[in-house]
C-alpha positions in Angstrom: -9.3 34.0 -27.4 -7.8 30.9 -28.7 -4.9 30.9 -26.2 -8.1 30.3 -23.8 -8.6 26.8 -25.3 -4.9 26.1 -24.7 -5.0 24.9 -21.0 -8.3 23.3 -21.3 -6.4 20.7 -24.1 -3.7 20.2 -21.4 -6.3 19.3 -18.6 -7.8 17.3 -21.5 -5.1 15.4 -22.2 -3.7 15.5 -18.5 -7.4 13.8 -17.1 -7.1 11.3 -20.1 -3.9 9.7 -18.9 -5.0 9.4 -15.3 -8.1 8.0 -16.3 -6.1 5.3 -18.4 -4.0 4.5 -15.4 -6.8 4.2 -13.6 -8.8 1.8 -15.8 -5.5 -0.3 -16.1 -5.4 -0.3 -12.5 -8.8 -1.2 -12.4 -8.8 -3.8 -14.7 -5.9 -5.3 -13.5 -7.7 -5.4 -9.8 -10.6 -6.7 -12.0 -8.8 -9.5 -13.4 -6.7 -10.4 -10.4 -10.5 -11.1 -7.9 -12.1 -13.4 -11.0 -8.8 -15.8 -11.4 -8.8 -15.9 -7.4 -12.5 -16.8 -7.3 -11.8 -18.8 -10.5 -9.4 -21.0 -8.6 -11.4 -20.6 -5.3 -14.5 -22.1 -7.3 -12.3 -24.7 -8.7 -10.9 -25.9 -5.3 -13.9 -26.1 -3.9 -15.8 -27.6 -6.3 -12.8 -30.7 -6.7 -13.4 -31.4 -3.1 -16.4 -31.9 -3.0 
């Protein structure tokens, strides 16, 4: 009966590792967008 739970544990670890990499990619993209907009805002305010 306990053997049925083993694949679920493997799947859980697999899903967690996938979501972790997705979160890292999302954070990198999010930070890049923020830096881009900050630099754009700074240049626009400086030009004005």
